[in-house]
C-alpha positions as CSV (number, residue, x, y, z in Angstrom):
1,M,149.1,90.0,-22.6
2,Q,148.7,88.7,-26.3
3,V,146.1,85.9,-25.3
4,K,142.8,86.9,-23.9
5,F,139.8,84.8,-23.8
6,G,136.4,86.5,-24.6
7,T,132.9,85.3,-24.8
8,D,133.8,82.0,-26.4
9,G,137.3,81.5,-26.3
10,W,140.5,83.2,-27.6
11,R,140.2,84.8,-31.2
12,A,142.8,86.8,-32.8
13,I,144.0,87.9,-36.2
14,I,146.2,85.2,-37.9
15,A,150.0,86.3,-38.0
16,K,149.1,89.4,-35.9
17,E,148.3,88.2,-32.5
18,Y,147.5,84.5,-33.6
19,T,150.9,83.3,-33.9
20,Y,152.6,80.1,-33.1
21,D,154.3,81.6,-30.1
22,N,150.9,82.8,-28.7
23,L,149.3,79.6,-29.7
24,K,152.0,77.9,-27.6
25,L,151.1,80.0,-24.5
26,A,147.4,79.1,-24.8
27,A,148.3,75.5,-25.2
28,L,150.7,75.3,-22.2
29,A,148.1,77.3,-20.0
30,T,145.2,75.0,-21.0
31,G,147.5,71.9,-20.7
32,T,148.3,72.9,-17.0
33,Y,144.6,72.9,-16.3
34,F,144.1,69.6,-18.0
35,L,147.0,68.1,-15.9
36,N,145.1,69.0,-12.8
37,H,141.9,67.2,-14.0
38,P,140.8,64.1,-12.5
39,D,140.4,62.4,-15.8
40,K,143.9,63.5,-17.1
41,A,145.0,59.9,-17.6
42,N,142.3,59.5,-20.3
43,G,143.7,62.2,-22.4
44,V,142.3,65.1,-24.3
45,C,141.0,65.8,-27.7
46,V,141.9,68.4,-30.4
47,G,139.7,69.1,-33.5
48,Y,139.8,72.0,-36.0
49,D,137.7,73.6,-38.7
50,T,138.4,74.5,-42.3
51,R,140.0,77.9,-41.8
52,F,143.4,78.9,-43.0
53,M,146.0,77.0,-40.9
54,S,143.7,75.3,-38.5
55,K,145.0,71.9,-39.5
56,E,148.7,73.1,-38.6
57,F,147.6,74.8,-35.6
58,A,145.6,71.9,-34.2
59,R,148.7,69.8,-35.0
60,Y,151.0,72.1,-33.1
61,T,148.7,72.4,-30.3
62,A,148.6,68.5,-30.0
63,E,152.3,68.5,-30.0
64,V,152.3,71.0,-27.0
65,L,150.0,69.0,-25.0
66,S,151.7,65.9,-25.7
67,S,155.0,67.2,-24.7
68,M,153.5,67.9,-21.3
69,G,152.5,64.2,-21.1
70,L,149.0,64.2,-22.0
71,K,147.5,61.7,-24.4
72,V,146.0,63.5,-27.3
73,F,143.2,62.4,-29.6
74,L,143.8,64.6,-32.7
75,A,141.1,64.8,-35.2
76,D,142.1,63.1,-38.6
77,D,140.1,65.6,-40.5
78,F,138.2,69.0,-40.2
79,V,135.2,68.6,-37.6
80,S,132.5,70.6,-36.0
81,T,132.8,72.0,-32.6
82,P,129.9,69.8,-31.3
83,A,131.8,66.6,-32.6
84,V,134.9,67.5,-30.4
85,S,132.6,68.1,-27.5
86,L,130.8,64.9,-28.0
87,Y,134.1,62.9,-28.1
88,T,135.3,64.5,-25.2
89,R,132.5,63.7,-23.1
90,D,131.9,60.2,-24.5
91,H,135.5,59.0,-23.9
92,K,135.7,60.7,-20.4
93,L,138.5,62.9,-21.4
94,A,140.0,65.7,-19.2
95,G,138.9,68.3,-21.9
96,G,139.1,69.3,-25.5
97,V,140.5,72.2,-27.8
98,M,138.9,73.3,-31.0
99,I,140.9,75.4,-33.2
100,T,138.2,77.8,-34.9
101,A,137.3,81.4,-34.9
102,S,133.6,80.3,-35.5
103,H,131.8,82.9,-37.4
104,N,134.5,85.7,-37.4
105,P,136.0,86.9,-40.6
106,P,138.6,84.7,-42.5
107,I,141.5,86.8,-41.1
108,Y,140.9,85.5,-37.6
109,N,141.4,82.1,-35.8
110,G,140.7,80.8,-32.5
111,F,140.9,78.4,-29.6
112,K,138.0,77.1,-27.7
113,V,138.4,74.9,-24.5
114,K,135.8,72.2,-24.1
115,A,135.4,70.6,-20.7
116,S,134.8,66.9,-19.8
117,Y,131.1,67.1,-19.7
118,G,131.0,67.9,-23.6
119,G,130.4,71.5,-23.5
120,P,132.0,75.0,-23.3
121,A,134.4,75.3,-20.4
122,H,132.8,77.2,-17.5
123,P,134.0,80.8,-17.0
124,E,135.8,79.8,-13.8
125,V,137.9,77.3,-15.7
126,I,138.7,80.0,-18.2
127,D,139.7,82.3,-15.5
128,E,142.1,79.5,-14.3
129,I,143.7,79.0,-17.7
130,E,144.2,82.9,-17.9
131,R,145.8,82.9,-14.5
132,N,148.0,80.1,-15.8
133,L,148.8,82.2,-18.8
134,L,150.7,84.7,-16.4
135,T,153.0,81.8,-15.2
136,V,153.7,79.6,-18.1
137,D,157.4,80.0,-19.4
138,P,157.3,81.1,-23.2
139,E,160.8,79.3,-23.4
140,T,159.4,76.0,-22.5
141,P,160.6,73.5,-25.1
142,V,158.1,71.7,-27.1
143,T,159.4,68.1,-27.5
144,P,156.3,66.2,-29.2
145,A,155.7,62.8,-27.9
146,G,154.6,60.9,-31.1
147,N,153.5,57.9,-29.1
148,L,150.9,60.1,-27.4
149,I,149.2,61.5,-30.5
150,A,146.4,59.4,-31.8
151,M,145.0,60.4,-35.1
152,T,141.2,59.8,-34.6
153,D,138.2,59.7,-36.9
154,I,136.1,61.9,-34.6
155,K,133.7,62.9,-37.4
156,S,132.3,59.4,-38.1
157,Y,131.9,59.0,-34.5
158,Y,129.7,62.2,-34.3
159,V,127.6,61.2,-37.4
160,G,126.8,57.8,-35.8
161,Y,125.5,59.8,-32.7
162,L,123.4,62.0,-35.1
163,E,121.9,58.7,-36.4
164,S,121.0,57.5,-33.0
165,K,119.3,60.7,-32.0
166,L,117.2,61.7,-35.0
167,D,114.6,59.8,-36.8
168,L,116.3,60.1,-40.0
169,K,114.0,57.4,-41.7
170,L,110.9,59.8,-41.1
171,I,112.8,62.6,-42.9
172,R,113.8,60.3,-45.7
173,E,110.2,59.1,-46.3
174,S,108.9,62.6,-46.0
175,G,110.5,63.5,-49.6
176,L,111.7,66.7,-48.4
177,K,114.3,68.3,-50.6
178,I,117.1,69.9,-48.5
179,A,119.6,72.6,-49.3
180,H,122.7,72.7,-47.1
181,N,124.8,75.8,-47.0
182,A,127.8,75.1,-45.1
183,M,129.5,78.3,-45.7
184,Y,132.7,76.6,-46.6
185,G,133.0,75.5,-42.8
186,A,133.4,72.2,-40.9
187,G,129.8,71.0,-41.3
188,Q,130.0,70.7,-45.2
189,D,129.8,66.9,-45.4
190,M,127.7,66.0,-42.5
191,I,124.2,66.1,-44.4
192,T,125.3,64.3,-47.3
193,R,126.6,61.6,-45.2
194,L,123.1,60.9,-43.8
195,F,120.9,61.3,-46.9
196,D,121.0,60.1,-50.4
197,E,122.4,62.8,-52.7
198,S,119.2,63.1,-54.4
199,M,117.6,64.8,-51.3
200,V,120.5,67.3,-50.8
201,N,121.6,70.3,-52.7
202,C,125.0,71.3,-51.3
203,Y,126.2,75.1,-51.5
204,H,129.5,76.3,-50.4
205,C,130.3,72.8,-49.1
206,S,134.0,72.8,-50.2
207,L,137.4,74.2,-48.8
208,N,137.8,77.7,-49.1
209,P,139.8,79.1,-46.1
210,G,138.8,82.7,-47.1
211,F,135.1,81.7,-46.9
212,G,134.5,83.6,-50.2
213,G,135.2,86.8,-48.6
214,I,132.5,86.8,-46.1
215,N,132.1,86.1,-42.3
216,P,130.8,82.5,-42.1
217,E,127.9,83.4,-40.1
218,P,124.4,82.2,-40.9
219,I,122.4,85.5,-41.0
220,P,120.9,87.4,-43.9
221,N,123.9,89.6,-44.3
222,Y,125.9,86.8,-45.7
223,I,123.6,84.6,-47.6
224,G,122.1,86.7,-50.4
225,D,123.9,84.6,-53.1
226,F,122.5,81.4,-51.4
227,V,119.0,82.5,-51.4
228,D,119.2,83.0,-55.2
229,F,120.5,79.5,-55.6
230,F,117.9,78.0,-53.2
231,K,115.1,79.4,-55.3
232,E,116.5,77.9,-58.5
233,V,116.9,74.4,-57.3
234,E,113.3,73.5,-56.3
235,T,114.0,72.9,-52.5
236,D,111.8,72.8,-49.6
237,V,114.0,73.9,-46.8
238,A,117.6,74.9,-46.1
239,I,120.0,74.5,-43.3
240,I,122.8,77.2,-42.9
241,N,125.6,76.6,-40.6
242,D,128.8,78.7,-39.4
243,G,132.3,78.1,-39.8
244,D,132.4,75.5,-37.0
245,A,128.9,74.3,-37.5
246,D,127.6,74.9,-33.9
247,R,125.1,77.8,-35.1
248,V,122.2,77.3,-37.4
249,G,120.0,79.5,-39.5
250,M,117.3,78.2,-42.0
251,L,115.3,79.2,-45.1
252,D,111.6,78.3,-45.5
253,E,110.2,76.9,-48.9
254,K,109.8,80.5,-50.0
255,G,113.4,81.2,-49.5
256,E,112.6,83.5,-46.4
257,F,115.2,83.4,-43.7
258,V,114.1,81.9,-40.2
259,D,116.2,82.9,-37.6
260,S,117.2,81.2,-34.2
261,H,114.4,83.0,-32.4
262,K,111.9,81.3,-34.3
263,L,113.8,77.8,-34.3
264,F,114.1,78.0,-30.7
265,A,110.4,78.6,-30.1
266,I,109.5,75.9,-32.7
267,I,111.6,73.4,-30.8
268,L,110.5,74.4,-27.3
269,K,106.8,74.2,-28.3
270,Y,107.4,70.7,-30.1
271,L,109.3,69.2,-27.0
272,V,106.5,70.3,-24.5
273,E,103.4,70.1,-26.5
274,Q,104.1,67.2,-28.8
275,K,106.8,65.2,-26.7
276,G,105.4,65.8,-23.5
277,Q,108.9,66.8,-22.0
278,R,109.5,69.1,-19.0
279,G,112.4,70.9,-17.6
280,E,113.9,74.4,-17.2
281,V,114.5,76.7,-19.9
282,A,117.8,79.0,-20.5
283,K,118.1,81.8,-22.8
284,T,120.7,84.5,-23.1
285,F,119.8,88.3,-23.1
286,A,119.4,88.9,-26.7
287,L,116.8,86.0,-27.4
288,T,113.2,86.6,-28.3
289,D,110.4,87.3,-25.6
290,I,108.3,84.7,-27.3
291,I,110.4,82.1,-25.1
292,D,109.2,83.9,-22.0
293,K,105.5,83.6,-22.9
294,L,105.9,80.0,-23.9
295,C,107.5,79.3,-20.5
296,R,104.7,81.2,-18.6
297,K,102.0,79.1,-20.8
298,H,103.5,75.9,-19.7
299,D,104.8,76.9,-16.2
300,L,108.2,76.3,-17.0
301,K,111.1,77.9,-15.2
302,M,113.1,80.3,-17.4
303,H,116.7,81.6,-16.7
304,L,117.9,84.9,-18.3
305,L,121.5,84.8,-18.8
306,P,124.4,87.0,-20.1
307,V,125.3,86.6,-23.8
308,G,127.6,83.7,-24.5
309,F,126.6,80.1,-24.6
310,K,129.2,79.1,-21.9
311,H,126.5,80.4,-19.4
312,V,123.9,78.4,-21.0
313,S,126.1,75.4,-20.9
314,R,127.0,75.8,-17.3
315,L,123.1,75.4,-16.4
316,M,122.9,72.5,-18.7
317,T,125.4,70.6,-16.3
318,T,123.7,71.8,-13.1
319,N,120.1,72.1,-13.6
320,D,117.4,70.3,-15.2
321,I,117.5,72.3,-18.4
322,L,115.3,71.0,-21.3
323,I,116.6,73.5,-23.9
324,G,119.0,76.7,-23.9
325,G,120.1,79.0,-26.5
326,E,121.2,82.4,-27.7
327,E,120.5,84.9,-30.5
328,S,123.3,84.2,-32.8
329,G,122.0,80.8,-34.0
330,G,123.2,78.7,-30.9
331,I,120.8,76.3,-29.6
332,G,121.4,73.3,-27.4
333,I,119.2,70.4,-26.0
334,T,120.6,68.7,-22.9
335,S,119.5,65.2,-23.9
336,F,121.6,65.4,-27.0
337,L,124.6,67.4,-25.5
338,P,125.1,70.5,-23.3
339,E,126.5,72.3,-26.3
340,R,125.1,74.2,-29.2
341,D,124.9,72.3,-32.2
342,G,123.8,73.8,-35.9
343,V,123.7,70.5,-37.7
344,Y,121.5,68.7,-35.1
345,I,119.2,71.5,-34.5
346,G,118.6,72.0,-38.4
347,L,118.1,68.3,-38.6
348,L,115.5,68.2,-35.6
349,I,113.5,71.0,-37.3
350,L,113.3,68.6,-40.4
351,E,112.1,65.8,-38.1
352,I,109.4,68.1,-36.7
353,M,108.4,69.1,-40.2
354,A,108.1,65.6,-41.2
355,L,106.4,64.4,-38.1
356,R,103.9,67.2,-38.3
357,Q,103.6,67.3,-42.1
358,K,104.0,71.0,-42.0
359,T,106.2,73.4,-44.0
360,L,108.7,75.4,-42.1
361,T,106.3,78.5,-42.8
362,G,103.6,76.7,-41.4
363,L,105.4,76.1,-38.1
364,V,106.5,79.8,-37.8
365,G,102.9,80.6,-38.7
366,E,101.6,78.9,-35.6
367,L,103.8,81.0,-33.5
368,Y,102.3,84.2,-35.1
369,D,98.8,82.8,-34.6
370,E,99.6,82.2,-31.0
371,F,101.9,85.1,-30.0
372,G,101.4,87.6,-32.9
373,F,103.8,88.7,-35.5
374,F,107.2,89.4,-34.3
375,S,110.4,90.6,-36.3
376,Y,114.1,90.7,-35.4
377,N,117.3,92.2,-36.7
378,R,120.7,93.0,-35.6
379,L,123.3,95.8,-36.7
380,D,127.2,95.1,-36.2
381,L,128.5,98.6,-36.2
382,R,132.2,98.9,-37.0
383,V,132.7,102.5,-36.0
384,A,135.5,104.7,-34.6
385,E,136.0,103.9,-30.8
386,S,135.0,107.5,-30.1
387,K,131.6,106.8,-31.7
388,K,131.1,103.5,-30.0
389,Q,131.9,104.9,-26.7
390,A,129.2,107.7,-27.4
391,I,126.6,105.4,-28.2
392,I,127.4,103.2,-25.0
393,A,127.2,106.4,-22.9
394,A,124.1,107.5,-24.3
395,A,122.5,104.2,-23.7
396,A,124.0,103.4,-20.1
397,D,122.2,103.8,-16.7
398,G,118.8,103.8,-18.5
399,K,119.1,107.3,-19.4
400,L,116.9,107.0,-22.4
401,K,113.1,107.8,-22.0
402,S,111.9,107.0,-25.4
403,I,113.2,104.8,-28.3
404,A,112.6,106.2,-31.8
405,G,109.4,107.8,-30.5
406,F,108.2,104.7,-28.4
407,P,108.1,105.4,-24.6
408,V,110.6,103.2,-22.7
409,T,108.8,100.7,-20.4
410,G,111.7,99.1,-18.8
411,F,115.5,98.8,-18.5
412,N,117.9,95.9,-17.8
413,D,121.8,96.1,-17.8
414,L,122.4,92.4,-17.3
415,D,124.7,92.3,-20.3
416,G,124.8,95.7,-22.3
417,Y,121.8,97.9,-22.1
418,K,118.4,96.7,-22.9
419,Y,115.3,98.8,-23.3
420,H,111.6,97.5,-23.5
421,F,109.2,99.5,-25.3
422,D,105.5,98.8,-26.3
423,G,105.8,95.9,-28.7
424,G,109.4,95.3,-28.5
425,W,112.9,95.7,-27.3
426,L,116.4,97.3,-28.1
427,L,119.7,96.0,-26.8
428,I,123.1,97.7,-27.2
429,R,126.2,96.0,-26.2
430,P,130.0,95.5,-27.4
431,S,130.8,92.2,-29.0
432,G,132.8,89.8,-26.8
433,T,134.5,88.1,-30.1
434,E,134.9,91.1,-32.5
435,P,135.6,94.7,-32.4
436,V,132.1,95.8,-33.1
437,L,129.2,97.3,-31.4
438,R,126.1,95.1,-31.6
439,I,122.6,96.6,-31.9
440,Y,119.6,94.4,-31.5
441,C,116.1,94.8,-31.7
442,E,112.7,92.8,-31.7
443,A,109.3,94.3,-32.3
444,D,105.9,93.6,-33.6
445,S,106.6,95.0,-36.9
446,T,109.6,95.0,-39.4
447,E,109.2,98.7,-39.9
448,K,109.7,99.3,-36.2
449,V,112.7,97.1,-35.9
450,E,114.5,99.1,-38.8
451,K,113.2,102.4,-37.2
452,V,114.7,101.5,-33.9
453,L,118.0,100.1,-35.3
454,A,118.5,103.4,-37.2
455,F,117.5,105.5,-34.1
456,A,120.2,103.6,-31.9
457,S,123.0,103.9,-34.6
458,K,122.8,107.6,-34.4
459,L,123.0,107.9,-30.5
460,G,125.7,109.8,-29.0
């Protein structure tokens, strides 16, 4: 089977597995699911990012779906993944498809399925689509129904929603100077639509399907040149988005990277302590323990979930979830959308800064003052399969008694192998979207994090 859905949809190398023939199979299988949906008469939505051939792949997906008799609202320009989710929800569609490989290397493209509620399709839906893949006929003729494909300005609809959900006037009046690194992705003209150009310095906000030769992921590994730019332009804060703009990282006024662990904690603290909001909290397995501490402090129920925002999104549609998120920059607030959204979350942090008249450094400092210093990093090991399996075998079944000399105090294999030790934790798990082994660590010192990551990479 050439089409296999992973943690967040189907992703594959363009021209190798990601071909028109395989895309046709994915579209037929997904269309079969949509045809059995109660809202099928309302149609479906198809969007695309800035990757190589994404526009053409989206058009072909729309043609396949229309040939099945489905009305298709096809984006008239590149859009973010949250924009597709929002349009799907608000127009009561049977679902949506986003052509994107998110933060994967430029040689990949992908196919995300969005559900009628405006978030990632639940795992059982993906299971049904994969079962459909076994029965669809690859020889099925594709006869596009032009009258069923409507070119649609999905981006403007989304920007209007942002304007209704954020205090943009407050941000404008704060005098904040913003830098936006879109990493050549689909979020590249969002911030400039909302603010006067004098407030925003754009970086990598142009079309470049090769993403400048890097992975469009908002983590320190891929933003070194942006940090240099940021320090030159006298800017107060930076928002960094991935290829389809559903993930976020930020820079404080010093040019220091602020990851999603800290952003999640800042927002949760703000929603509960400043806004007086209540609800449950959902976090994936690789997210900071500070969330656990905040939930205990405020007597909030916390759900610990496997890696993948689809697990968070599920709870957002069934439980009273206030906020949910994951390690890799994906944070969602249910009152906005049961979907992660890198642009919205970045702007919400600006709103918090403006309201509280604090720098991003100041907001992070409040976390340190209350919970102590904490540091985080992740290694993505691209090693031979034998080495990968050797590391996994060494970590499996809770066999390790110490981590880089620190005695093990706990073990959990919910998704990968997570070891707790005094002052931190280590997680080892294979990626669900790339052929890499991910090693994550959080600890109470940067030196400890680096020591633990070095230890884990030499296991086996």
